[in-house]
C-alpha positions as CSV (number, residue, x, y, z in Angstrom):
1,M,0.2,0.5,-0.2
2,K,1.5,3.5,-1.1
3,R,1.3,6.1,1.4
4,L,1.1,9.5,1.2
5,C,2.1,12.8,3.2
6,P,-0.1,14.4,5.1
7,I,1.4,17.0,4.8
8,H,3.2,17.7,1.6
9,G,1.3,14.7,-0.4
10,S,4.8,13.2,-1.7
11,P,5.3,9.3,-1.2
12,L,6.6,7.7,2.1
13,E,9.6,5.1,2.5
14,S,9.0,2.6,4.8
15,R,11.5,2.1,7.6
16,G,11.2,-1.1,9.8
17,K,8.1,0.2,11.5
18,L,8.3,4.0,10.4
19,W,7.4,6.4,7.0
20,H,10.0,8.9,6.1
21,C,8.7,11.9,4.3
22,P,11.9,12.8,2.3
23,E,10.6,16.0,1.6
24,C,10.2,17.3,4.7
25,Q,12.5,14.5,6.8
26,A,9.5,13.7,9.2
27,D,9.2,10.5,10.5
28,Y,5.3,9.3,10.7
29,R,3.5,6.1,12.6
30,I,0.4,3.6,11.7
31,R,-1.8,4.2,14.5
32,G,-5.1,1.9,14.0
33,I,-8.2,2.6,16.0
34,C,-11.0,0.2,16.7
35,A,-14.4,1.4,15.0
36,D,-16.6,-0.2,17.8
37,C,-15.0,1.4,20.1
38,G,-12.5,4.2,19.2
39,A,-9.4,3.5,21.0
40,E,-6.2,3.3,19.8
41,L,-5.2,-0.9,18.6
42,E,-2.3,-2.0,19.3
43,F,-0.3,-3.8,16.6
44,L,0.7,-7.8,16.6
45,A,2.9,-9.3,14.4
46,A,4.2,-13.0,15.0
47,C,4.5,-16.4,12.1
48,G,4.4,-14.3,9.6
49,A,0.3,-13.0,10.2
50,S,0.1,-9.8,11.4
51,N,-3.3,-8.8,13.9
52,W,-4.5,-5.7,15.8
53,W,-5.5,-6.2,19.4
54,C,-8.3,-3.8,21.3
55,N,-8.0,-3.8,24.8
56,P,-11.2,-2.9,25.9
57,C,-13.0,-4.8,23.4
58,N,-10.8,-7.6,24.3
59,E,-10.7,-9.1,20.7
60,L,-8.5,-9.4,17.6
61,K,-9.7,-7.2,15.1
62,S,-9.7,-7.3,11.4
63,K,-8.3,-5.3,9.0
64,S,-12.0,-4.4,8.1
65,R,-13.5,-3.3,11.1
66,V,-10.0,-1.2,11.5
67,T,-9.3,2.5,10.4
68,T,-5.6,3.8,10.3
69,E,-4.0,7.0,10.5
70,L,-0.3,8.0,10.0
71,V,0.7,9.7,13.4
72,R,4.5,12.1,13.5
73,V,6.5,10.4,15.9
């Protein structure tokens, strides 16, 4: 998935868990929000699988139930 800088609209470069804008030199992380309760989700990755965990709902969330946004680090 191609991510764009929220300030310039230029393509971001992936750097591990962060995304970097070469134009403004800003780093961003992806934050997941639960569609059911609005809480910030915890990203889990293991054995080739990646999931989102919601602590208030106490359950895994599928990608279709997660809203993602870029947050400047």
